[in-house]
C-alpha positions as CSV (number, residue, x, y, z in Angstrom):
1,M,39.4,3.2,42.0
2,D,35.8,2.8,43.2
3,F,34.0,0.1,41.5
4,H,32.6,1.6,38.6
5,D,36.0,2.5,37.5
6,R,37.3,-1.3,38.0
7,Y,34.3,-2.4,35.7
8,S,35.3,0.3,33.1
9,W,38.9,-0.6,33.4
10,A,37.8,-4.5,32.7
11,E,35.7,-3.3,30.0
12,I,39.1,-1.8,28.4
13,L,40.8,-5.1,29.3
14,F,38.0,-7.1,27.3
15,G,37.8,-4.6,24.4
16,D,41.7,-4.8,23.8
17,R,41.3,-8.6,23.9
18,R,43.4,-9.1,27.1
19,Y,40.6,-11.5,28.6
20,D,42.2,-13.1,31.2
21,L,43.0,-10.1,32.9
22,A,39.6,-8.4,32.2
23,A,38.3,-11.9,34.3
24,R,40.8,-11.3,37.3
25,E,39.8,-7.9,37.4
26,L,36.0,-8.6,37.2
27,E,36.5,-11.8,40.0
28,S,38.2,-9.3,42.1
29,L,35.5,-6.5,42.2
30,L,32.9,-8.9,42.4
31,T,34.5,-10.4,45.5
32,D,35.4,-6.8,47.1
33,V,31.5,-5.5,46.3
34,E,29.9,-9.1,47.6
35,D,32.3,-8.2,50.8
36,A,31.4,-4.7,51.2
37,E,28.1,-3.7,53.1
38,G,25.4,-2.7,51.6
39,P,23.2,-3.9,48.4
40,T,24.9,-6.2,46.1
41,Y,22.0,-5.5,43.3
42,G,22.9,-4.4,39.8
43,L,25.9,-6.9,39.1
44,S,24.4,-8.5,36.1
45,E,26.5,-6.5,33.6
46,A,29.9,-7.3,35.8
47,R,29.0,-11.2,35.6
48,Q,27.9,-11.2,32.0
49,L,31.5,-9.7,31.0
50,L,32.9,-11.8,33.6
51,A,31.3,-15.0,31.6
52,R,32.4,-13.6,28.3
53,S,35.9,-12.9,29.6
54,Y,36.1,-16.7,30.6
55,F,34.9,-17.5,27.3
56,H,36.9,-15.7,25.3
57,A,40.0,-16.8,27.3
58,A,39.2,-20.6,26.8
59,H,38.2,-21.2,30.4
60,L,35.1,-23.1,29.5
61,Q,34.0,-24.7,32.7
62,K,34.4,-21.2,34.3
63,A,32.5,-19.7,31.6
64,E,29.7,-22.7,31.5
65,A,29.5,-21.6,35.5
66,A,29.3,-18.2,35.2
67,A,26.2,-18.6,32.4
68,R,24.8,-20.9,34.7
69,Q,24.7,-18.6,37.4
70,L,23.1,-15.5,35.0
71,L,20.5,-18.0,34.6
72,D,19.8,-19.3,37.8
73,D,19.7,-15.1,38.4
74,N,17.7,-14.4,35.6
75,P,15.9,-17.3,33.8
76,V,15.2,-15.2,30.9
77,D,18.4,-13.9,29.8
78,G,19.0,-15.3,26.2
79,Y,22.4,-14.3,25.9
80,A,23.4,-16.1,29.2
81,A,21.7,-19.3,27.6
82,L,23.4,-18.4,24.1
83,L,26.8,-18.5,26.3
84,L,26.1,-21.4,27.9
85,C,25.3,-23.0,24.8
86,R,28.6,-22.3,23.0
87,S,30.6,-22.6,26.3
88,L,28.9,-26.7,26.3
89,Q,29.3,-26.8,22.3
90,R,33.4,-25.8,22.6
91,Q,33.5,-28.4,25.4
92,S,32.0,-31.1,22.8
93,R,29.4,-31.4,25.0
94,H,26.7,-31.1,22.3
95,K,23.8,-33.0,23.6
96,E,23.6,-30.2,26.4
97,A,24.6,-27.5,24.6
98,Q,21.6,-28.4,22.0
99,H,19.1,-28.1,24.8
100,A,20.5,-24.5,26.2
101,L,20.6,-23.4,22.1
102,N,16.8,-24.5,22.1
103,L,16.2,-22.1,25.0
104,A,18.6,-19.5,23.7
105,S,16.3,-19.5,20.9
106,V,12.8,-19.4,22.6
107,L,14.5,-16.4,24.5
108,G,15.2,-14.5,21.5
109,A,19.1,-14.7,21.7
110,P,20.5,-13.0,18.5
111,G,22.0,-15.7,15.9
112,T,19.5,-18.5,16.8
113,S,16.8,-18.1,14.6
114,W,16.6,-19.1,10.9
115,E,14.9,-15.5,10.7
116,D,18.6,-14.2,11.7
117,E,19.8,-16.1,8.5
118,D,21.2,-13.4,5.7
119,D,19.2,-13.9,2.9
120,G,22.4,-12.9,0.6
């Protein structure tokens, strides 16, 4: 399978809630892409799906590290900030999580603003 097929397979695994398998496929894919000769740009979607897979599989330290890497690569990624926040919250690191939530809110991540509340 080529890289795109492997990414698509990981998306299917994630969609089927097979988060551990999705994470393993994405780890392998990203390693192979980085080992391959040529450009390694355009991997942000795969890295985000990996971070989400870690989070949903409750690999919270890996999810945190992956979210931090996403933010290092793109400091205005509101979703990565939100994912970092949720990972820290689930680790009961609420003070750190608040900083990430504030960043996510400023960056316009969904679900971080009072305007996102349902008026009922």
